[in-house]
C-alpha distance (Angstrom), angle and dihedral (degrees) to the residues before:
residue distance angle dihedral
M1 . . .
K2 3.74 . .
K3 3.81 113.6 .
P4 3.80 114.3 -111.1
T5 3.86 115.3 -117.2
L6 3.77 126.4 -137.9
S7 3.83 115.3 -84.2
S8 3.77 123.1 -127.8
V9 3.85 87.2 -65.0
G10 3.84 108.1 91.9
K11 3.73 126.6 -119.6
A12 3.90 91.0 -123.5
E13 3.77 91.4 56.2
L14 3.73 94.7 49.5
L15 3.93 92.6 47.6
S16 3.76 89.0 49.0
L17 3.84 90.5 50.8
V18 3.88 91.0 50.8
D19 3.93 85.8 57.5
A20 3.79 91.7 47.1
L21 3.87 92.1 57.8
K22 3.73 92.4 70.0
G23 3.75 111.8 104.9
K24 3.75 98.2 13.9
K25 3.87 113.6 130.0
I26 3.69 123.0 -143.5
V27 3.83 127.9 -175.7
V28 3.85 114.5 -145.6
I29 3.82 115.8 -159.0
G30 3.72 116.7 -174.7
D31 3.81 153.6 76.9
V32 3.83 111.2 -29.9
M33 3.69 124.9 -164.1
L34 3.78 143.9 173.7
D35 3.78 116.2 -115.7
V36 3.84 113.3 -151.9
Y37 3.84 123.8 -169.0
L38 3.76 122.8 -162.0
R39 3.80 110.6 -171.3
G40 3.76 127.5 -168.2
T41 3.86 146.4 119.6
V42 3.81 137.5 -86.5
A43 3.77 121.1 -134.9
R44 3.82 102.1 153.6
I45 3.77 147.9 16.5
S46 3.78 119.6 -106.9
P47 3.81 114.9 -105.4
E48 3.76 88.9 -143.4
A49 3.82 97.4 60.6
P50 3.89 136.2 -3.5
I51 3.87 90.9 -93.2
P52 3.82 132.7 115.6
V53 3.83 117.9 -100.8
V54 3.84 107.0 -132.0
E55 3.82 113.0 -154.3
I56 3.82 105.4 -156.8
N57 3.80 109.6 -135.7
E58 3.83 102.2 166.3
S59 3.85 133.5 60.7
D60 3.75 118.1 -96.6
R61 3.71 113.6 -84.2
K62 3.88 113.1 -144.7
L63 3.67 123.5 -171.5
P64 3.86 140.6 164.5
G65 3.77 111.3 -90.5
G66 3.81 136.0 -171.0
A67 3.74 116.4 3.3
A68 3.89 87.7 -3.5
N69 3.84 88.9 60.5
V70 3.80 89.4 53.2
A71 3.81 91.0 52.3
A72 3.86 90.0 47.0
N73 3.95 90.4 51.8
I74 3.87 88.4 52.2
T75 3.83 92.1 56.5
A76 3.79 93.2 41.5
L77 3.82 86.0 59.6
G78 3.75 90.7 57.4
A79 3.89 97.6 -101.4
E80 3.75 130.4 110.5
S81 3.78 126.1 -102.7
S82 3.75 138.6 -178.5
I83 3.83 123.5 -166.9
I84 3.79 125.8 -139.6
G85 3.85 109.7 -163.2
V86 3.82 149.4 102.6
T87 3.70 135.4 -91.9
G88 3.85 131.0 178.1
K89 3.65 123.5 -111.3
D90 3.84 89.8 -100.4
E91 3.81 143.9 105.2
A92 3.81 92.0 -93.8
G93 3.79 90.2 56.9
R94 3.74 92.2 49.7
E95 3.82 91.3 46.8
L96 3.79 89.1 50.5
V97 3.86 91.8 54.4
R98 3.85 90.3 47.6
Q99 3.83 92.3 52.2
L100 3.84 92.2 47.0
K101 3.77 92.2 49.2
K102 3.89 89.7 50.9
Q103 3.81 86.1 55.5
G104 3.88 94.0 49.2
V105 3.84 96.8 -109.4
Q106 3.80 117.2 150.3
T107 3.74 104.6 -121.2
S108 3.83 104.3 179.3
G109 3.85 88.0 105.3
L110 3.76 92.9 62.5
L111 3.77 107.3 103.6
V112 3.82 122.5 -155.8
F113 3.82 117.5 -139.1
A114 3.82 120.3 -179.7
D115 3.76 94.3 -155.4
R116 3.74 97.0 71.5
P117 3.86 133.7 39.1
T118 3.77 126.0 -119.3
T119 3.82 107.1 -93.4
E120 3.85 104.7 -107.0
K121 3.78 129.7 -174.0
I122 3.83 114.0 -166.2
R123 3.81 114.4 -166.2
V124 3.82 118.9 -166.6
I125 3.91 108.5 -156.3
A126 3.82 123.6 -170.1
H127 3.74 110.8 -159.1
T128 3.87 97.6 -39.7
Q129 3.81 97.2 -31.0
Q130 3.71 123.5 98.0
V131 3.80 107.9 -131.6
V132 3.84 103.1 -178.3
R133 3.78 140.4 -10.0
I134 3.79 123.0 -146.1
D135 3.87 118.7 -159.9
R136 3.73 124.0 -161.9
E137 3.78 110.4 -172.4
V138 3.83 148.7 123.6
K139 3.82 115.3 -136.6
T140 3.80 101.8 -171.0
F141 3.83 119.2 117.6
L142 3.75 118.3 -96.6
T143 3.86 117.0 -101.4
P144 3.86 117.7 -92.9
T145 3.82 89.7 -103.8
Q146 3.75 90.6 51.2
Q147 3.76 92.9 47.7
D148 3.78 87.6 53.3
Q149 3.74 91.5 58.0
I150 3.78 91.4 47.3
I151 3.83 93.1 51.5
A152 3.79 93.6 47.1
T153 3.78 92.5 47.3
A154 3.82 91.7 47.1
M155 3.76 93.0 48.3
K156 3.83 92.5 52.6
A157 3.86 92.1 51.0
I158 3.77 92.7 45.2
R159 3.75 94.8 59.7
D160 3.73 93.9 70.3
A161 3.76 99.5 35.8
D162 3.80 134.1 98.6
G163 3.82 93.7 -142.0
V164 3.74 147.2 -4.0
I165 3.90 128.9 -132.4
F166 3.77 118.8 -162.1
E167 3.79 106.0 -155.7
D168 3.77 108.9 -168.9
Y169 3.86 122.8 -171.2
N170 3.83 95.8 160.4
K171 3.79 93.1 -108.8
G172 3.83 97.2 131.4
L173 3.86 105.7 -95.4
L174 3.80 96.8 98.2
S175 3.78 102.0 59.9
P176 3.85 119.8 169.0
R177 3.93 88.0 -100.1
V178 3.78 95.2 48.8
I179 3.80 91.5 48.5
Q180 3.81 95.5 45.9
E181 3.82 95.1 47.7
T182 3.77 99.0 41.8
L183 3.78 93.2 42.0
T184 3.71 93.2 49.2
Y185 3.81 90.3 50.7
A186 3.75 94.0 48.4
K187 3.92 92.8 50.6
A188 3.78 89.9 46.9
Q189 3.86 87.7 52.8
K190 3.84 86.9 49.8
K191 3.81 92.3 -121.8
L192 3.74 124.7 158.4
T193 3.89 107.8 -103.8
A194 3.79 121.5 -158.0
V195 3.80 126.7 -179.5
D196 3.88 132.5 -156.3
P197 3.84 96.3 -172.0
K198 3.74 141.5 -165.4
F199 3.80 123.8 -155.7
N200 3.87 98.0 -101.3
N201 3.78 96.7 68.8
F202 3.80 99.7 17.0
F203 3.76 97.5 125.7
R204 3.75 96.6 40.1
F205 3.81 93.6 80.9
K206 3.85 96.0 82.3
G207 3.81 117.6 177.9
V208 3.76 99.6 6.3
T209 3.80 122.7 156.9
V210 3.81 95.6 -119.5
I211 3.85 136.6 -6.7
K212 3.83 120.3 -159.2
P213 3.84 111.6 -161.8
N214 3.82 126.0 158.3
M215 3.83 121.1 -130.2
K216 3.89 93.9 -95.4
E217 3.80 92.9 51.4
V218 3.78 96.2 47.9
L219 3.85 92.8 46.0
E220 3.70 91.1 50.2
A221 3.69 92.5 48.4
L222 3.84 94.2 46.9
G223 3.86 92.4 47.2
P224 3.78 110.8 177.7
E225 3.83 92.8 -3.1
G226 3.74 88.5 69.5
V227 3.84 98.8 50.2
G228 3.88 111.0 119.8
L229 3.79 94.9 4.0
G230 3.87 122.1 131.1
F231 3.70 118.8 -126.4
E232 3.89 92.0 -103.8
E233 3.77 90.1 53.2
I234 3.75 90.1 49.8
G235 3.80 94.5 51.3
F236 3.77 95.6 54.2
K237 3.84 90.7 42.5
V238 3.79 88.7 58.5
I239 3.88 91.1 51.7
K240 3.75 90.2 50.2
K241 3.87 94.6 48.6
L242 3.78 95.1 44.1
G243 3.82 100.4 35.5
C244 3.77 86.3 -136.0
Q245 3.85 127.7 154.1
S246 3.74 97.0 -124.3
V247 3.79 147.5 -5.8
V248 3.80 127.5 -147.2
L249 3.76 108.7 -161.7
T250 3.75 114.6 -164.5
R251 3.70 116.3 -149.3
S252 3.77 109.4 -175.0
E253 3.87 111.6 -126.1
H254 3.88 87.9 4.1
G255 3.71 93.6 68.5
M256 3.75 120.8 -135.1
T257 3.84 135.0 -47.9
L258 3.80 122.1 -144.7
F259 3.73 122.3 -147.2
E260 3.87 125.9 -171.9
K261 3.71 134.0 164.6
G262 3.86 110.5 -88.9
Q263 3.76 93.5 8.3
P264 3.83 131.9 101.7
A265 3.76 115.7 -114.0
R266 3.87 113.2 -90.6
T267 3.82 124.7 -159.9
I268 3.81 123.7 -154.0
P269 3.81 113.0 -160.5
T270 3.82 119.3 -128.3
M271 3.76 115.1 -85.5
A272 3.90 97.0 -156.9
R273 3.77 114.3 127.5
E274 3.77 91.8 -165.3
V275 3.84 128.8 -0.1
F276 3.84 111.2 -137.2
D277 3.77 101.8 156.7
V278 3.83 128.3 -6.8
S279 3.85 94.2 -160.2
G280 3.83 109.0 125.9
A281 3.83 96.2 8.6
G282 3.80 91.1 119.6
D283 3.68 91.4 51.9
T284 3.87 89.7 54.7
V285 3.78 91.2 48.3
I286 3.77 95.9 53.1
A287 3.83 94.0 44.5
T288 3.78 94.3 50.6
L289 3.81 93.7 41.4
A290 3.81 94.4 50.9
L291 3.80 91.0 47.5
G292 3.74 93.7 49.4
L293 3.82 91.3 50.5
A294 3.78 91.1 45.9
A295 3.68 87.4 52.5
G296 3.80 89.6 59.4
A297 3.86 98.5 -104.4
P298 3.81 119.9 143.9
L299 3.81 117.7 -109.0
L300 3.77 95.2 -100.9
L301 3.84 92.4 53.8
A302 3.77 94.5 44.7
A303 3.79 94.0 45.0
T304 3.87 92.0 49.8
L305 3.68 92.3 51.1
S306 3.88 90.5 49.2
N307 3.81 88.4 48.5
Y308 3.89 89.4 57.7
A309 3.79 91.0 46.5
A310 3.79 91.1 51.4
G311 3.85 89.9 48.9
I312 3.88 88.2 58.5
E313 3.87 93.3 45.7
V314 3.77 96.4 54.7
E315 3.76 89.9 57.0
K316 3.80 90.8 66.1
L317 3.78 129.3 77.3
G318 3.81 114.0 -105.8
V319 3.76 130.2 -16.3
A320 3.80 107.3 -21.0
T321 3.81 144.6 163.4
V322 3.74 130.6 -121.2
S323 3.80 118.8 -137.2
S324 3.79 127.0 -145.3
Q325 3.69 88.3 -116.2
E326 3.77 93.6 56.0
L327 3.78 89.6 46.7
R328 3.84 92.7 52.5
Q329 3.81 92.0 48.5
R330 3.74 92.2 50.0
L331 3.77 92.3 51.9
R332 3.80 92.5 47.0
D333 3.84 90.1 51.3
Q334 3.79 92.2 58.0
């Protein structure tokens, strides 16, 4: 595959922005989870059912997932992150905290509630092929008292931050009330606000700095309103409905398209050299994008840097982080 070249954004600008990310502090509010990988080989089909028998031959690999992976990506890029979320009173929750602390994420905002398990996604991989994924989760909203605790914890963390990322996986943390009160507070504090949405709450994030949906998420959110519209029409429709400053629409192999008020749509081609696993690419994009904007970069520069970071992430197996060193090296190699 031919190597991608730098866009109209210069290499020197991007390298300078990587350095500017250091020391920025982002609060991530959202659904945390533990990603578990069981790897093995397949040599036979089960006599009980027409399914492969995976013989596990590697130790379990356990990593922060969901909003926790976004926070881990932020610290990998040399910045500071704190996570606001919920775990169960279980081993998966304790393991998630251990993994986050290893990656330098501030975990005091992770609240433990005994009435729901830690969201856990267990992936069984044979050779390099994912065979099955097992999800353990509860998707109901938190109780009013629990929501009070989340809101108070989030507000305390937001005061000293440069920006806030809302990471919604529709697992119950980001209820309409939690969104409204924390977002209103963040805007009152004049903080950068970035959203990685799912369709349930898509249009509750009014007036944010930037929202980063993919095509599937935005079409599900628009419903009948999106039928027959091209991607450029969709992007500007989202800006109008949300009253937000900008939209970064990720479009898989077509890269990402940027929308800003008063500007034409701009598309950045994908920077991936080889796509191995797209899991977690969106987490890397929102983490890098929010950091870039918090560092004062214009949207095009921050989005281009996030595009390069995603290009590195998809070359790795499973949910992964991208370090500032990897990002610098990729930029220098272009």
